[in-house]
Structures are given as structure tokens and as C-alpha cells.
C-alpha positions as CSV (number, residue, x, y, z in Angstrom):
1,X,0.0,0.0,0.0
2,X,2.7,2.5,0.9
3,X,4.7,1.6,-2.2
4,X,1.9,2.8,-4.5
5,X,1.4,6.0,-2.4
6,X,5.1,6.8,-2.7
7,X,5.4,6.1,-6.4
8,X,2.4,8.3,-7.2
9,X,3.7,11.4,-5.4
10,X,4.9,14.3,-7.5
11,X,6.8,16.2,-4.8
12,X,9.0,15.4,-1.8
13,X,6.5,17.1,0.5
14,X,4.3,14.1,0.3
15,X,6.9,11.6,1.5
16,X,6.5,9.9,4.9
17,X,9.4,10.8,7.2
18,X,12.1,8.1,7.8
19,X,11.7,8.4,11.5
20,X,7.9,7.6,11.3
21,X,8.7,4.1,10.0
22,X,11.1,3.4,12.8
23,X,8.5,4.5,15.4
24,X,5.5,2.7,13.9
25,X,4.0,0.6,16.7
26,X,2.0,-1.7,14.5
27,X,4.7,-3.1,12.2
28,X,6.4,-1.9,9.1
29,X,5.5,-2.3,5.4
30,X,8.6,-4.5,5.0
31,X,10.5,-1.9,3.0
32,X,14.1,-0.8,3.4
33,X,14.8,2.6,5.1
34,X,15.2,5.6,2.8
35,X,18.7,6.4,1.5
36,X,19.2,9.8,3.3
37,X,21.9,10.8,0.9
38,X,19.5,10.3,-2.0
39,X,16.7,12.1,-0.2
40,X,18.9,15.1,0.5
41,X,19.4,15.6,-3.3
42,X,15.7,15.8,-4.1
43,X,14.2,19.3,-4.5
44,X,12.2,20.6,-1.6
45,X,8.7,22.0,-2.1
46,X,8.3,25.8,-2.3
47,X,8.6,27.0,1.2
48,X,5.9,25.0,3.0
49,X,6.7,24.8,6.7
50,X,5.5,21.2,7.1
51,X,7.6,19.2,4.7
52,X,5.9,15.8,4.8
53,X,2.4,14.5,4.4
54,X,1.3,13.9,8.0
55,X,-2.0,12.6,6.7
56,X,-0.3,9.4,5.6
57,X,0.7,8.8,9.2
58,X,-2.7,9.8,10.5
59,X,-4.4,7.1,8.4
60,X,-2.9,4.5,10.7
61,X,-4.6,6.3,13.6
62,X,-8.1,6.3,12.0
63,X,-7.7,2.7,10.8
64,X,-7.0,1.6,14.3
65,X,-10.0,3.6,15.8
66,X,-12.3,2.3,13.1
67,X,-11.3,-1.4,13.7
68,X,-11.8,-1.0,17.4
69,X,-15.2,0.6,17.1
70,X,-16.4,-1.8,14.4
71,X,-16.3,-4.7,16.9
72,X,-19.2,-3.0,18.6
73,X,-21.3,-2.2,15.5
74,X,-25.0,-2.8,16.0
75,X,-24.8,-3.8,19.7
76,X,-26.5,-0.6,20.8
77,X,-23.5,0.3,23.1
78,X,-22.6,3.9,22.2
79,X,-20.3,4.5,25.1
80,X,-18.5,1.2,24.7
81,X,-17.9,1.8,21.0
82,X,-16.8,5.3,21.5
83,X,-14.4,4.4,24.3
84,X,-12.8,1.7,22.2
85,X,-12.2,4.2,19.4
86,X,-10.9,6.8,21.8
87,X,-8.4,4.4,23.4
88,X,-7.1,3.3,20.0
89,X,-6.8,6.8,18.6
90,X,-5.0,8.2,21.6
91,X,-2.5,5.3,21.7
92,X,-1.7,5.7,18.0
93,X,-1.5,9.5,18.0
94,X,1.4,9.1,20.5
95,X,3.6,7.7,17.8
96,X,3.0,10.4,15.2
97,X,6.0,12.7,14.6
98,X,4.3,15.9,15.8
99,X,3.9,18.3,18.7
100,X,0.1,18.3,18.7
101,X,-2.5,20.0,20.9
102,X,-6.1,18.9,20.8
103,X,-8.3,21.8,19.8
104,X,-11.4,19.8,18.8
105,X,-11.7,16.8,21.0
106,X,-13.9,14.7,23.3
107,X,-14.6,17.6,25.7
108,X,-13.0,19.7,28.4
109,X,-10.3,18.3,30.6
110,X,-12.6,17.7,33.5
111,X,-15.2,16.0,31.2
112,X,-13.0,13.6,29.1
113,X,-10.2,11.5,30.4
114,X,-8.6,11.2,27.0
115,X,-8.3,13.4,23.9
116,X,-9.6,16.4,25.9
117,X,-9.3,19.9,24.6
118,X,-5.7,21.1,25.4
119,X,-4.2,17.6,25.7
120,X,-0.8,17.2,24.1
121,X,-0.5,14.4,21.6
122,X,2.2,13.1,19.3
123,X,5.8,12.3,20.3
124,X,6.8,15.9,20.8
125,X,8.8,16.3,17.6
126,X,8.2,19.2,15.2
127,X,5.9,20.4,13.6
128,X,3.7,22.2,16.1
129,X,0.1,21.6,15.1
130,X,-3.5,21.9,16.1
131,X,-5.3,18.6,16.2
132,X,-9.1,17.9,15.7
133,X,-10.4,14.4,16.4
134,X,-13.7,12.7,16.2
135,X,-13.0,9.0,17.1
136,X,-16.6,8.2,15.9
137,X,-18.5,10.7,13.7
138,X,-21.9,9.2,14.1
139,X,-21.8,7.2,17.3
140,X,-25.5,6.3,17.1
141,X,-25.0,5.1,13.5
142,X,-22.3,2.6,14.7
143,X,-24.2,1.5,17.8
144,X,-27.3,0.8,15.6
145,X,-25.4,-0.6,12.6
146,X,-26.6,2.2,10.3
147,X,-24.5,3.4,7.4
148,X,-22.2,6.4,7.6
149,X,-20.1,6.1,10.7
150,X,-16.4,7.2,10.3
151,X,-13.3,7.8,12.4
152,X,-11.6,11.0,11.6
153,X,-8.5,13.2,12.5
154,X,-7.4,16.5,11.1
155,X,-4.2,18.6,11.6
156,X,-3.2,22.1,10.8
157,X,-0.5,24.5,11.8
158,X,-0.6,25.7,15.4
159,X,-3.1,28.4,16.1
160,X,-5.0,27.9,12.8
161,X,-8.2,26.1,13.9
162,X,-11.3,27.9,15.1
163,X,-12.4,27.0,18.7
164,X,-15.5,27.8,20.6
165,X,-17.3,26.3,23.6
166,X,-20.6,26.8,21.9
167,X,-22.1,23.6,20.6
168,X,-23.8,24.4,17.3
169,X,-23.2,26.1,14.0
170,X,-25.4,26.7,10.9
171,X,-23.5,25.4,7.9
172,X,-23.6,25.7,4.1
173,X,-21.2,23.4,2.2
174,X,-20.7,22.8,-1.5
175,X,-18.1,21.4,-4.0
176,X,-15.4,23.3,-5.9
177,X,-17.6,24.3,-8.8
178,X,-20.0,26.3,-6.5
179,X,-17.4,27.4,-3.9
180,X,-17.5,31.1,-4.9
181,X,-21.2,31.6,-5.2
182,X,-22.7,30.6,-1.9
183,X,-24.0,33.1,0.7
184,X,-25.3,31.7,3.9
185,X,-27.2,35.0,4.6
186,X,-29.2,34.7,1.3
187,X,-32.5,32.8,1.0
188,X,-32.4,29.0,0.5
189,X,-33.9,29.2,-3.0
190,X,-31.4,31.9,-4.1
191,X,-28.5,29.8,-3.0
192,X,-29.8,26.7,-4.7
193,X,-30.2,28.7,-8.0
194,X,-26.7,30.0,-7.8
195,X,-25.3,26.5,-7.0
196,X,-27.2,24.9,-9.9
197,X,-26.0,27.6,-12.3
198,X,-22.4,27.1,-11.2
199,X,-22.7,23.4,-11.7
200,X,-24.5,23.8,-15.1
201,X,-27.6,22.0,-13.8
202,X,-31.1,22.7,-12.8
203,X,-32.2,23.1,-9.1
204,X,-34.3,20.0,-9.6
205,X,-31.1,18.0,-10.2
206,X,-29.6,19.0,-6.9
207,X,-29.6,16.8,-3.7
208,X,-29.3,18.6,-0.3
209,X,-28.3,16.7,2.8
210,X,-29.8,17.8,6.1
211,X,-29.7,16.4,9.6
212,X,-33.1,15.0,10.5
213,X,-34.0,17.4,13.4
214,X,-37.2,19.2,14.3
215,X,-35.4,22.6,14.1
216,X,-35.0,22.0,10.3
217,X,-38.7,21.9,9.5
218,X,-38.8,25.4,7.9
219,X,-35.5,24.7,6.1
220,X,-36.8,21.5,4.6
221,X,-40.0,23.3,3.4
222,X,-37.8,25.9,1.6
223,X,-35.6,23.4,0.0
224,X,-38.6,21.3,-1.3
225,X,-40.4,24.5,-2.5
226,X,-37.3,25.4,-4.5
227,X,-37.5,22.1,-6.2
228,X,-34.4,20.4,-4.9
229,X,-34.2,16.8,-3.6
230,X,-33.5,16.1,0.1
231,X,-31.5,13.4,1.8
232,X,-32.1,13.2,5.6
233,X,-29.4,11.8,7.9
234,X,-29.7,10.7,11.5
235,X,-26.1,11.8,12.5
236,X,-22.6,12.2,11.0
237,X,-22.4,15.7,9.6
238,X,-18.6,15.5,9.1
239,X,-19.1,12.8,6.6
240,X,-22.1,14.6,5.2
241,X,-20.1,17.8,4.7
242,X,-17.4,15.8,2.8
243,X,-20.1,14.1,0.6
244,X,-21.5,17.6,-0.3
245,X,-18.0,18.7,-1.4
246,X,-17.4,15.6,-3.5
247,X,-20.6,15.6,-5.4
248,X,-19.0,13.9,-8.4
249,X,-18.4,10.8,-6.2
250,X,-21.4,10.8,-3.8
251,X,-24.3,12.4,-5.6
252,X,-24.8,14.9,-2.8
253,X,-24.5,18.5,-3.9
254,X,-25.1,20.7,-0.8
255,X,-25.2,20.5,3.0
256,X,-27.5,22.9,4.8
257,X,-28.6,23.2,8.4
258,X,-27.5,23.4,12.0
259,X,-25.1,20.8,13.4
260,X,-22.2,20.5,15.8
261,X,-19.6,23.3,16.0
262,X,-16.7,20.9,16.5
263,X,-17.9,18.9,13.5
264,X,-17.9,22.1,11.5
265,X,-14.2,22.6,12.1
266,X,-13.4,19.0,11.2
267,X,-15.5,19.2,8.1
268,X,-13.8,22.5,7.2
269,X,-10.4,20.8,7.3
270,X,-11.6,18.2,4.7
271,X,-13.3,20.9,2.6
272,X,-10.1,22.9,2.4
273,X,-8.3,19.8,1.1
274,X,-10.9,19.2,-1.5
275,X,-11.2,22.8,-2.6
276,X,-14.9,23.1,-1.8
277,X,-16.8,26.0,-0.4
278,X,-18.1,26.4,3.2
279,X,-19.7,29.1,5.3
280,X,-21.0,28.9,8.9
281,X,-22.6,31.0,11.6
282,X,-22.7,30.4,15.3
283,X,-26.1,29.1,16.5
284,X,-26.7,29.8,20.2
285,X,-28.6,27.0,21.9
286,X,-30.6,27.2,25.2
287,X,-28.5,28.2,28.2
288,X,-25.5,29.2,26.0
289,X,-25.9,33.0,26.1
290,X,-23.4,33.3,28.9
291,X,-20.8,31.3,27.0
292,X,-21.5,33.5,23.9
293,X,-20.9,36.7,25.9
294,X,-17.7,35.4,27.5
295,X,-16.3,34.4,24.1
296,X,-17.4,37.6,22.4
297,X,-19.0,35.5,19.6
298,X,-21.8,37.0,17.5
299,X,-24.5,34.6,16.1
300,X,-24.9,36.7,12.9
301,X,-21.2,36.7,11.9
302,X,-20.4,34.7,8.8
303,X,-17.4,32.4,9.2
304,X,-15.7,31.7,5.9
305,X,-13.6,28.6,5.3
306,X,-10.4,30.4,6.3
307,X,-11.9,31.5,9.5
308,X,-12.6,27.9,10.5
309,X,-9.2,26.7,9.5
310,X,-6.5,29.0,8.1
311,X,-3.3,28.3,6.2
312,X,-2.4,25.9,3.4
313,X,-1.0,23.0,5.5
314,X,-4.2,21.1,6.5
315,X,-4.2,17.3,6.7
316,X,-7.2,15.1,7.0
317,X,-7.8,11.4,7.4
318,X,-11.0,9.3,7.8
319,X,-11.7,5.6,7.9
320,X,-15.1,4.1,7.4
321,X,-16.7,2.2,10.3
322,X,-20.1,1.4,8.9
323,X,-20.4,1.5,5.1
324,X,-21.9,4.6,3.6
325,X,-21.7,6.8,0.5
326,X,-18.4,8.2,1.5
327,X,-16.4,5.2,2.6
328,X,-16.8,1.4,3.0
329,X,-17.0,0.1,6.5
330,X,-14.7,-2.3,8.3
331,X,-15.2,-5.9,7.2
332,X,-13.9,-8.8,9.3
333,X,-12.8,-11.5,6.8
334,X,-12.0,-14.4,9.1
335,X,-8.5,-15.9,9.7
336,X,-7.7,-12.8,11.8
337,X,-7.9,-10.4,8.8
338,X,-10.0,-7.3,8.2
339,X,-10.5,-4.8,5.4
340,X,-10.6,-1.0,5.8
341,X,-11.2,1.9,3.4
342,X,-9.8,5.3,4.2
343,X,-9.7,8.8,2.7
344,X,-6.4,10.8,3.1
345,X,-6.1,14.4,2.0
346,X,-3.7,17.3,2.1
347,X,-4.6,20.9,1.2
348,X,-1.1,22.0,0.1
349,X,-1.0,19.5,-2.8
350,X,-4.8,19.1,-3.2
351,X,-4.3,15.3,-3.3
352,X,-7.0,13.0,-2.1
353,X,-6.2,9.3,-1.8
354,X,-8.5,6.4,-1.2
355,X,-6.7,3.6,0.6
356,X,-8.0,0.1,0.7
357,X,-6.0,-1.9,3.3
358,X,-6.1,-5.5,4.5
359,X,-4.9,-5.9,8.1
360,X,-3.4,-9.1,9.6
361,X,-4.8,-8.9,13.2
362,X,-2.7,-11.8,14.4
363,X,0.4,-9.8,13.7
364,X,-0.9,-6.4,14.9
365,X,-2.2,-7.8,18.3
366,X,1.1,-8.8,19.9
367,X,2.7,-5.5,18.8
368,X,-0.3,-3.5,20.2
369,X,-0.5,-5.2,23.6
370,X,3.0,-4.2,24.9
371,X,2.3,-0.6,23.8
372,X,-0.9,-0.6,25.9
373,X,0.9,-1.9,28.9
374,X,3.7,0.7,28.6
375,X,1.2,3.5,28.2
376,X,-0.4,2.4,31.5
377,X,3.0,2.2,33.3
378,X,2.8,-1.5,33.6
379,X,5.8,-3.8,32.9
380,X,5.9,-5.8,29.7
381,X,5.5,-9.6,30.1
382,X,8.8,-11.5,30.5
């Protein structure tokens, strides 16, 4: 798998660092180390401060979280599935060559024992980055065995990710063709006409994905009155936002409506890599006025994509847990093997890779268990 990724790269910025192979806790790809002399003669990319594709290291993180969560699919155990994904993700992040701080995580430090906001992750090596995690985007989907659950991680340069303690945002997301024509303050029908014109289609050809919530009754009436089609989803608006920005692959053209604020930032990282368009506005829920005033946020302010995540060094990785339009879910194949499908992207190069991987669990398990013991301060077995 890594051989094909390496051979398809067009610049040295997309190469995995040599050190990351030596620190890989789950086994190597069986390839010889890089010739450092040869690597030193290759041209560097044009001034980017992060000189390797961290997303190719992050995919191991999302693969592990997805495999851990998938064991609990359909068992109606949300907390158990989420904890399994969190444990795996935190363990794997510790081996990534980065000095990371969680900006979007599982909650505040006193609310979440792992991957809390402000937690330092990575092995402490440069670069310094913001980290956004969602071990399971769509926990209910996984717990009920419904399509669309994914594990996802995003990175960007330190200080570049938007952060708020408010829980919700109104979002409007489209693909590259319509990225410059959207206006979240305009009426729904007007936006749909602009999007259809930009994509050289009719409004009736568009499909809009919306979270199935009571608060969206008026929005749904406006979309249907304009003539567009609607796809309702139970949860998983990170995946839904990516689907709207990859309309050529998913058949979803637009995301509209109110969803999670942390998920908005994660989705923005993916949208920036794809080249799509996104706007958002803070939506203040019940009991959040005090938080809004302390943060100085204004509900009417329009947040552009660069406000949600700035800079050109954004990395995004996601692995399917339950099969959906975006990614296939984890499949356990017997004989201690399983299959995963992941999406790996970087904004600097604009490259999006789909990675199908087959994992030998019998080999991964003995490498993982000593790492878990060490992380808990326990001695390895003799």
C-alpha cells in the first residue's frame, strides 16, 4: 500500500518521514529505510513549513480507531464503541511525529479522560500543530449498525483552527464548482439557484443533505419548495459535509442546516483539502448566552472557510466504520484479517487518496498489547 502511495507522489513534501517508519508501533511495510543521501538531493517544495504528508501517518490512527469501534457495531452500546475508538486513537497518536495540541476533542479536561481539549498528543517532535479528532463521527450510527459512521482526524498549523465552547453552527457546504457563489445570509432558494447555475444543472437536479431534526422543518420546506431533492441523515455531519463537497463521487451537492460546531471545524479541514466551499454561523442554543458573551462571539457573523481553518497546511484522514456513500465500513474477513477503506487528503497538494487496506490482526495484536501496557505504566511480560 505504501509503495503505491510513494510512487504516485509528485513532490517530496508528500513523503513519509524516515523516523515515522522506525517508530511505527503496528509493524512496518517490509521496505528498506530511505537512503538519506538520495533524499537530500531531491528538490524541496516551495517554502511550505510542514515538509511531509502527515495525513499518511494519520491514516494508521483512523484505521485503528475504526477497527476498534467496528467490533461493537449494531450492539447498541454507544459509550463502549466510542471508548474503544478513543483508546485506540489516543494510543496511535502518541507515535505520530508531531507536537500536537487537541483543539477539537472529546470535551473539556474535567469532562473527558482522553483526547480532551488542550491535551498534548504526538511524540513531541516538530511540527507544532492543532489537532481535531472525532473517534466516531456518528456514534449512534455505529451503535445501531446504520451506514455512515467514520473515524476521523485532522491537523493544521498551530493556532490555525477555530475554537468555541458553543455547541452548534449553521452550515452551508458545496463542492469546488460552486465554492465562490454561496451566501449563507441569502434565502435558500437563491443559494440553490446559484449552485445549480455554477454546476450547469437545474435546481431539480440538486440533492441537499440535512440532519433529521425538528429545528429544520422550515429549512426543509424551503428546499422542497425550490424544487431540490432532500437526503435526511440521523447523524454524522462531518461525513455529510465531505459528501457535499465531493458531489461527483457521492451524488450529494449541498449540505444545509444546523449541526455540531466541533464537527464544523473538522469538516472545514476536509473541505479545504478538497477545494470546496463552506460558510458557517454560530447558532446559540438554550443556556448558552453566557458562553457566547464570555467568548465575544456573535451569532450573525459569517465564518468563511479560512476563519474555520486557516493556512495551506491542512491534513485530513478518515476511515469508514459502517459502510456509507463516502467510505466502505470495516469488514472482518476471518482468519484474523479485516479490510478498511480510508480517505487521506492534504490541502497543500490538493491530493485525495482512497486507501484500501487488509490488516493481519494476528500480527498487529502482539505489537499493540505491549504498547498498551507501557502507556499504563505496567511492565511488559517477560
